[in-house]
Biopython code that builds the backbone (N, CA, C, O; Angstrom):
import numpy as np
from Bio.PDB.StructureBuilder import StructureBuilder

atoms = [
    (1, "UNK", "N", (85.200, -109.315, -77.117)),
    (1, "UNK", "CA", (85.132, -108.963, -75.718)),
    (1, "UNK", "C", (83.963, -109.732, -75.107)),
    (1, "UNK", "O", (82.856, -109.735, -75.644)),
    (2, "UNK", "N", (84.226, -110.378, -73.983)),
    (2, "UNK", "CA", (83.186, -111.142, -73.282)),
    (2, "UNK", "C", (82.817, -110.408, -71.993)),
    (2, "UNK", "O", (83.667, -110.166, -71.136)),
    (3, "UNK", "N", (81.547, -110.061, -71.871)),
    (3, "UNK", "CA", (81.066, -109.336, -70.701)),
    (3, "UNK", "C", (80.027, -110.188, -69.990)),
    (3, "UNK", "O", (79.064, -110.655, -70.599)),
    (4, "UNK", "N", (80.234, -110.383, -68.696)),
    (4, "UNK", "CA", (79.285, -111.130, -67.885)),
    (4, "UNK", "C", (78.616, -110.167, -66.910)),
    (4, "UNK", "O", (79.289, -109.434, -66.185)),
    (5, "UNK", "N", (77.291, -110.176, -66.900)),
    (5, "UNK", "CA", (76.523, -109.419, -65.924)),
    (5, "UNK", "C", (76.138, -110.425, -64.847)),
    (5, "UNK", "O", (75.366, -111.351, -65.095)),
    (6, "UNK", "N", (76.680, -110.232, -63.660)),
    (6, "UNK", "CA", (76.512, -111.182, -62.568)),
    (6, "UNK", "C", (75.413, -110.716, -61.624)),
    (6, "UNK", "O", (75.445, -109.590, -61.126)),
    (7, "UNK", "N", (74.446, -111.587, -61.385)),
    (7, "UNK", "CA", (73.366, -111.249, -60.466)),
    (7, "UNK", "C", (72.279, -112.293, -60.490)),
    (7, "UNK", "O", (72.354, -113.267, -61.239)),
    (8, "UNK", "N", (71.282, -112.091, -59.680)),
    (8, "UNK", "CA", (70.221, -113.075, -59.499)),
    (8, "UNK", "C", (69.129, -113.006, -60.552)),
    (8, "UNK", "O", (68.168, -113.773, -60.495)),
    (9, "UNK", "N", (69.257, -112.118, -61.492)),
    (9, "UNK", "CA", (68.234, -111.972, -62.519)),
    (9, "UNK", "C", (67.233, -110.878, -62.201)),
    (9, "UNK", "O", (66.150, -110.836, -62.786)),
    (10, "UNK", "N", (67.580, -110.005, -61.289)),
    (10, "UNK", "CA", (66.685, -108.920, -60.894)),
    (10, "UNK", "C", (66.591, -107.845, -61.986)),
    (10, "UNK", "O", (67.316, -107.887, -62.980)),
    (11, "UNK", "N", (65.706, -106.907, -61.784)),
    (11, "UNK", "CA", (65.493, -105.820, -62.742)),
    (11, "UNK", "C", (66.779, -105.026, -62.983)),
    (11, "UNK", "O", (67.062, -104.638, -64.116)),
    (12, "UNK", "N", (67.556, -104.782, -61.926)),
    (12, "UNK", "CA", (68.804, -104.029, -62.086)),
    (12, "UNK", "C", (69.797, -104.783, -62.963)),
    (12, "UNK", "O", (70.533, -104.172, -63.739)),
    (13, "UNK", "N", (69.820, -106.099, -62.843)),
    (13, "UNK", "CA", (70.712, -106.904, -63.679)),
    (13, "UNK", "C", (70.280, -106.826, -65.145)),
    (13, "UNK", "O", (71.118, -106.695, -66.038)),
    (14, "UNK", "N", (68.978, -106.906, -65.386)),
    (14, "UNK", "CA", (68.452, -106.782, -66.749)),
    (14, "UNK", "C", (68.779, -105.415, -67.325)),
    (14, "UNK", "O", (69.193, -105.306, -68.479)),
    (15, "UNK", "N", (68.593, -104.375, -66.527)),
    (15, "UNK", "CA", (68.884, -103.006, -66.958)),
    (15, "UNK", "C", (70.370, -102.860, -67.310)),
    (15, "UNK", "O", (70.717, -102.227, -68.307)),
    (16, "UNK", "N", (71.240, -103.449, -66.485)),
    (16, "UNK", "CA", (72.684, -103.389, -66.724)),
    (16, "UNK", "C", (73.033, -104.061, -68.046)),
    (16, "UNK", "O", (73.762, -103.489, -68.858)),
    (17, "UNK", "N", (72.525, -105.262, -68.270)),
    (17, "UNK", "CA", (72.820, -105.987, -69.513)),
    (17, "UNK", "C", (72.316, -105.212, -70.727)),
    (17, "UNK", "O", (73.025, -105.096, -71.726)),
    (18, "UNK", "N", (71.106, -104.687, -70.646)),
    (18, "UNK", "CA", (70.545, -103.919, -71.760)),
    (18, "UNK", "C", (71.372, -102.671, -72.047)),
    (18, "UNK", "O", (71.625, -102.347, -73.208)),
    (19, "UNK", "N", (71.796, -101.969, -70.997)),
    (19, "UNK", "CA", (72.589, -100.748, -71.173)),
    (19, "UNK", "C", (73.940, -101.068, -71.809)),
    (19, "UNK", "O", (74.409, -100.328, -72.673)),
    (20, "UNK", "N", (74.560, -102.154, -71.392)),
    (20, "UNK", "CA", (75.855, -102.535, -71.967)),
    (20, "UNK", "C", (75.692, -102.867, -73.448)),
    (20, "UNK", "O", (76.503, -102.444, -74.273)),
    (21, "UNK", "N", (74.660, -103.611, -73.784)),
    (21, "UNK", "CA", (74.412, -103.942, -75.201)),
    (21, "UNK", "C", (74.191, -102.673, -76.026)),
    (21, "UNK", "O", (74.708, -102.550, -77.136)),
    (22, "UNK", "N", (73.426, -101.737, -75.479)),
    (22, "UNK", "CA", (73.120, -100.499, -76.193)),
    (22, "UNK", "C", (74.378, -99.662, -76.429)),
    (22, "UNK", "O", (74.613, -99.197, -77.544)),
    (23, "UNK", "N", (75.180, -99.470, -75.392)),
    (23, "UNK", "CA", (76.395, -98.661, -75.525)),
    (23, "UNK", "C", (77.393, -99.353, -76.451)),
    (23, "UNK", "O", (78.038, -98.690, -77.263)),
    (24, "UNK", "N", (77.530, -100.664, -76.343)),
    (24, "UNK", "CA", (78.453, -101.399, -77.216)),
    (24, "UNK", "C", (78.047, -101.236, -78.677)),
    (24, "UNK", "O", (78.895, -101.039, -79.548)),
    (25, "UNK", "N", (76.747, -101.319, -78.936)),
    (25, "UNK", "CA", (76.252, -101.146, -80.298)),
    (25, "UNK", "C", (76.544, -99.744, -80.813)),
    (25, "UNK", "O", (76.995, -99.575, -81.946)),
    (26, "UNK", "N", (76.287, -98.736, -79.978)),
    (26, "UNK", "CA", (76.529, -97.347, -80.379)),
    (26, "UNK", "C", (78.008, -97.087, -80.660)),
    (26, "UNK", "O", (78.353, -96.318, -81.557)),
    (27, "UNK", "N", (78.880, -97.739, -79.879)),
    (27, "UNK", "CA", (80.321, -97.527, -80.054)),
    (27, "UNK", "C", (80.930, -98.451, -81.111)),
    (27, "UNK", "O", (82.105, -98.313, -81.450)),
    (28, "UNK", "N", (80.145, -99.383, -81.628)),
    (28, "UNK", "CA", (80.654, -100.333, -82.610)),
    (28, "UNK", "C", (81.613, -101.353, -82.002)),
    (28, "UNK", "O", (82.507, -101.852, -82.685)),
    (29, "UNK", "N", (81.428, -101.660, -80.722)),
    (29, "UNK", "CA", (82.287, -102.617, -80.026)),
    (29, "UNK", "C", (81.661, -104.000, -80.137)),
    (29, "UNK", "O", (80.478, -104.187, -79.852)),
    (30, "UNK", "N", (82.471, -104.961, -80.554)),
    (30, "UNK", "CA", (82.010, -106.341, -80.649)),
    (30, "UNK", "C", (82.068, -106.954, -79.258)),
    (30, "UNK", "O", (83.136, -107.364, -78.802)),
    (31, "UNK", "N", (80.931, -107.018, -78.585)),
    (31, "UNK", "CA", (80.880, -107.508, -77.209)),
    (31, "UNK", "C", (79.805, -108.568, -77.075)),
    (31, "UNK", "O", (78.667, -108.379, -77.504)),
    (32, "UNK", "N", (80.181, -109.678, -76.476)),
    (32, "UNK", "CA", (79.235, -110.736, -76.157)),
    (32, "UNK", "C", (78.800, -110.518, -74.713)),
    (32, "UNK", "O", (79.613, -110.629, -73.795)),
    (33, "UNK", "N", (77.521, -110.208, -74.510)),
    (33, "UNK", "CA", (77.008, -109.925, -73.177)),
    (33, "UNK", "C", (76.204, -111.137, -72.694)),
    (33, "UNK", "O", (75.255, -111.574, -73.345)),
    (34, "UNK", "N", (76.609, -111.663, -71.542)),
    (34, "UNK", "CA", (75.946, -112.835, -70.977)),
    (34, "UNK", "C", (75.501, -112.534, -69.555)),
    (34, "UNK", "O", (76.263, -111.984, -68.760)),
    (35, "UNK", "N", (74.266, -112.897, -69.240)),
    (35, "UNK", "CA", (73.778, -112.743, -67.867)),
    (35, "UNK", "C", (74.080, -114.037, -67.114)),
    (35, "UNK", "O", (73.701, -115.121, -67.559)),
    (36, "UNK", "N", (74.760, -113.922, -65.975)),
    (36, "UNK", "CA", (75.142, -115.071, -65.167)),
    (36, "UNK", "C", (74.367, -115.017, -63.852)),
    (36, "UNK", "O", (74.480, -114.057, -63.089)),
    (37, "UNK", "N", (73.578, -116.060, -63.602)),
    (37, "UNK", "CA", (72.758, -116.089, -62.388)),
    (37, "UNK", "C", (73.172, -117.207, -61.428)),
    (37, "UNK", "O", (72.620, -117.318, -60.334)),
    (38, "UNK", "N", (74.129, -118.026, -61.827)),
    (38, "UNK", "CA", (74.575, -119.143, -60.991)),
    (38, "UNK", "C", (75.330, -118.610, -59.773)),
    (38, "UNK", "O", (76.381, -117.989, -59.932)),
    (39, "UNK", "N", (74.818, -118.840, -58.561)),
    (39, "UNK", "CA", (75.461, -118.307, -57.356)),
    (39, "UNK", "C", (76.914, -118.765, -57.181)),
    (39, "UNK", "O", (77.737, -118.016, -56.654)),
    (40, "UNK", "N", (77.228, -119.967, -57.611)),
    (40, "UNK", "CA", (78.609, -120.446, -57.471)),
    (40, "UNK", "C", (79.565, -119.668, -58.370)),
    (40, "UNK", "O", (80.681, -119.346, -57.962)),
    (41, "UNK", "N", (79.134, -119.371, -59.581)),
    (41, "UNK", "CA", (79.961, -118.576, -60.494)),
    (41, "UNK", "C", (80.133, -117.165, -59.939)),
    (41, "UNK", "O", (81.233, -116.611, -59.964)),
    (42, "UNK", "N", (79.045, -116.589, -59.441)),
    (42, "UNK", "CA", (79.100, -115.236, -58.876)),
    (42, "UNK", "C", (80.062, -115.202, -57.695)),
    (42, "UNK", "O", (80.832, -114.252, -57.558)),
    (43, "UNK", "N", (80.034, -116.218, -56.843)),
    (43, "UNK", "CA", (80.933, -116.281, -55.679)),
    (43, "UNK", "C", (82.393, -116.432, -56.095)),
    (43, "UNK", "O", (83.285, -115.960, -55.389)),
    (44, "UNK", "N", (82.650, -117.079, -57.223)),
    (44, "UNK", "CA", (84.029, -117.210, -57.718)),
    (44, "UNK", "C", (84.640, -115.839, -57.995)),
    (44, "UNK", "O", (85.852, -115.660, -57.872)),
    (45, "UNK", "N", (83.819, -114.894, -58.362)),
    (45, "UNK", "CA", (84.278, -113.519, -58.593)),
    (45, "UNK", "C", (84.338, -112.719, -57.292)),
    (45, "UNK", "O", (84.758, -111.562, -57.294)),
    (46, "UNK", "N", (83.924, -113.324, -56.195)),
    (46, "UNK", "CA", (83.893, -112.690, -54.878)),
    (46, "UNK", "C", (83.000, -111.443, -54.863)),
    (46, "UNK", "O", (83.325, -110.435, -54.236)),
    (47, "UNK", "N", (81.887, -111.536, -55.560)),
    (47, "UNK", "CA", (80.924, -110.440, -55.622)),
    (47, "UNK", "C", (80.096, -110.445, -54.347)),
    (47, "UNK", "O", (79.533, -111.471, -53.967)),
    (48, "UNK", "N", (80.026, -109.301, -53.695)),
    (48, "UNK", "CA", (79.233, -109.162, -52.486)),
    (48, "UNK", "C", (77.930, -108.413, -52.737)),
    (48, "UNK", "O", (76.989, -108.523, -51.951)),
    (49, "UNK", "N", (77.870, -107.660, -53.818)),
    (49, "UNK", "CA", (76.696, -106.861, -54.115)),
    (49, "UNK", "C", (76.475, -106.845, -55.628)),
    (49, "UNK", "O", (77.398, -106.590, -56.402)),
    (50, "UNK", "N", (75.245, -107.120, -56.029)),
    (50, "UNK", "CA", (74.941, -107.152, -57.454)),
    (50, "UNK", "C", (74.074, -105.962, -57.849)),
    (50, "UNK", "O", (73.456, -105.349, -56.978)),
    (51, "UNK", "N", (74.010, -105.622, -59.109)),
    (51, "UNK", "CA", (74.647, -106.298, -60.224)),
    (51, "UNK", "C", (76.150, -106.032, -60.264)),
    (51, "UNK", "O", (76.643, -105.023, -59.759)),
    (52, "UNK", "N", (76.852, -106.973, -60.881)),
    (52, "UNK", "CA", (78.292, -106.825, -61.055)),
    (52, "UNK", "C", (78.618, -107.104, -62.522)),
    (52, "UNK", "O", (77.858, -107.776, -63.221)),
    (53, "UNK", "N", (79.739, -106.588, -62.970)),
    (53, "UNK", "CA", (80.137, -106.748, -64.368)),
    (53, "UNK", "C", (81.570, -107.251, -64.421)),
    (53, "UNK", "O", (82.472, -106.674, -63.811)),
    (54, "UNK", "N", (81.764, -108.339, -65.162)),
    (54, "UNK", "CA", (83.106, -108.870, -65.405)),
    (54, "UNK", "C", (83.390, -108.731, -66.894)),
    (54, "UNK", "O", (82.540, -109.033, -67.732)),
    (55, "UNK", "N", (84.595, -108.271, -67.212)),
    (55, "UNK", "CA", (85.013, -108.114, -68.596)),
    (55, "UNK", "C", (86.194, -109.047, -68.827)),
    (55, "UNK", "O", (87.227, -108.943, -68.165)),
    (56, "UNK", "N", (86.023, -109.960, -69.778)),
    (56, "UNK", "CA", (87.060, -110.942, -70.097)),
    (56, "UNK", "C", (87.597, -111.624, -68.849)),
    (56, "UNK", "O", (88.804, -111.809, -68.696)),
    (57, "UNK", "N", (86.679, -111.998, -67.954)),
    (57, "UNK", "CA", (87.040, -112.774, -66.780)),
    (57, "UNK", "C", (87.531, -111.995, -65.579)),
    (57, "UNK", "O", (87.922, -112.593, -64.576)),
    (58, "UNK", "N", (87.519, -110.656, -65.659)),
    (58, "UNK", "CA", (87.960, -109.832, -64.535)),
    (58, "UNK", "C", (86.812, -108.943, -64.058)),
    (58, "UNK", "O", (86.168, -108.252, -64.847)),
    (59, "UNK", "N", (86.576, -108.979, -62.753)),
    (59, "UNK", "CA", (85.530, -108.145, -62.173)),
    (59, "UNK", "C", (85.909, -106.678, -62.322)),
    (59, "UNK", "O", (86.996, -106.263, -61.919)),
    (60, "UNK", "N", (84.999, -105.896, -62.906)),
    (60, "UNK", "CA", (85.288, -104.480, -63.159)),
    (60, "UNK", "C", (84.333, -103.529, -62.459)),
    (60, "UNK", "O", (84.649, -102.352, -62.287)),
    (61, "UNK", "N", (83.151, -104.029, -62.047)),
    (61, "UNK", "CA", (82.157, -103.140, -61.433)),
    (61, "UNK", "C", (81.217, -103.992, -60.600)),
    (61, "UNK", "O", (80.875, -105.108, -60.991)),
    (62, "UNK", "N", (80.795, -103.469, -59.450)),
    (62, "UNK", "CA", (79.787, -104.198, -58.673)),
    (62, "UNK", "C", (79.011, -103.252, -57.769)),
    (62, "UNK", "O", (79.488, -102.176, -57.407)),
    (63, "UNK", "N", (77.813, -103.676, -57.415)),
    (63, "UNK", "CA", (77.017, -102.972, -56.423)),
    (63, "UNK", "C", (75.993, -101.993, -56.925)),
    (63, "UNK", "O", (75.199, -101.477, -56.138)),
    (64, "UNK", "N", (75.987, -101.718, -58.230)),
    (64, "UNK", "CA", (75.013, -100.769, -58.760)),
    (64, "UNK", "C", (74.910, -100.928, -60.266)),
    (64, "UNK", "O", (75.745, -101.576, -60.897)),
    (65, "UNK", "N", (73.875, -100.328, -60.829)),
    (65, "UNK", "CA", (73.773, -100.264, -62.288)),
    (65, "UNK", "C", (74.821, -99.255, -62.745)),
    (65, "UNK", "O", (74.781, -98.100, -62.320)),
    (66, "UNK", "N", (75.764, -99.665, -63.605)),
    (66, "UNK", "CA", (76.809, -98.733, -64.029)),
    (66, "UNK", "C", (76.243, -97.597, -64.878)),
    (66, "UNK", "O", (75.290, -97.778, -65.636)),
    (67, "UNK", "N", (76.851, -96.432, -64.731)),
    (67, "UNK", "CA", (76.455, -95.285, -65.544)),
    (67, "UNK", "C", (76.919, -95.491, -66.978)),
    (67, "UNK", "O", (77.746, -96.358, -67.262)),
    (68, "UNK", "N", (76.384, -94.699, -67.854)),
    (68, "UNK", "CA", (76.799, -94.751, -69.264)),
    (68, "UNK", "C", (78.310, -94.501, -69.392)),
    (68, "UNK", "O", (78.983, -95.152, -70.191)),
    (69, "UNK", "N", (78.831, -93.567, -68.610)),
    (69, "UNK", "CA", (80.265, -93.271, -68.657)),
    (69, "UNK", "C", (81.085, -94.458, -68.178)),
    (69, "UNK", "O", (82.133, -94.764, -68.747)),
    (70, "UNK", "N", (80.609, -95.130, -67.130)),
    (70, "UNK", "CA", (81.308, -96.308, -66.628)),
    (70, "UNK", "C", (81.318, -97.411, -67.684)),
    (70, "UNK", "O", (82.340, -98.058, -67.910)),
    (71, "UNK", "N", (80.179, -97.616, -68.321)),
    (71, "UNK", "CA", (80.104, -98.634, -69.372)),
    (71, "UNK", "C", (81.046, -98.310, -70.512)),
    (71, "UNK", "O", (81.738, -99.193, -71.019)),
    (72, "UNK", "N", (81.080, -97.064, -70.918)),
    (72, "UNK", "CA", (81.986, -96.652, -71.989)),
    (72, "UNK", "C", (83.438, -96.956, -71.584)),
    (72, "UNK", "O", (84.220, -97.446, -72.399)),
    (73, "UNK", "N", (83.788, -96.670, -70.345)),
    (73, "UNK", "CA", (85.134, -96.973, -69.865)),
    (73, "UNK", "C", (85.419, -98.471, -69.875)),
    (73, "UNK", "O", (86.515, -98.890, -70.246)),
    (74, "UNK", "N", (84.451, -99.272, -69.475)),
    (74, "UNK", "CA", (84.634, -100.726, -69.486)),
    (74, "UNK", "C", (84.852, -101.259, -70.897)),
    (74, "UNK", "O", (85.645, -102.176, -71.108)),
    (75, "UNK", "N", (84.150, -100.682, -71.849)),
    (75, "UNK", "CA", (84.233, -101.148, -73.223)),
    (75, "UNK", "C", (85.476, -100.647, -73.954)),
    (75, "UNK", "O", (85.847, -101.204, -74.987)),
    (76, "UNK", "N", (86.107, -99.631, -73.447)),
    (76, "UNK", "CA", (87.264, -99.057, -74.138)),
    (76, "UNK", "C", (88.596, -99.629, -73.650)),
    (76, "UNK", "O", (89.657, -99.209, -74.113)),
    (77, "UNK", "N", (88.547, -100.565, -72.738)),
    (77, "UNK", "CA", (89.796, -101.128, -72.208)),
    (77, "UNK", "C", (90.254, -102.305, -73.020)),
    (77, "UNK", "O", (91.288, -102.900, -72.715)),
]
sb = StructureBuilder()
sb.init_structure("model")
sb.init_model(0)
sb.init_chain("A")
sb.init_seg("    ")
for serial, (resi, resn, name, xyz) in enumerate(atoms, 1):
    if name == "N":
        sb.init_residue(resn, " ", resi, " ")
    sb.init_atom(name, np.array(xyz, "f"), 0.0, 1.0, " ", f" {name:<3s}", serial, name[0])
structure = sb.get_structure()
């Protein structure tokens, strides 16, 4: 599973990436988490508010740090 955390590199983006790594580890999910800060890549996803999360190339969450429950849902799809 490839997960991209889209954002400018702010604290919320770091928190999102760390939380996803932590939950994936706890659930035993093999997930590659990458932080994407390139504005052109972020615009390709049509993200208007960061942090945003894309899973396997599809935008799944944007505008806030996802909750633990949201992350679990993203990882179970």
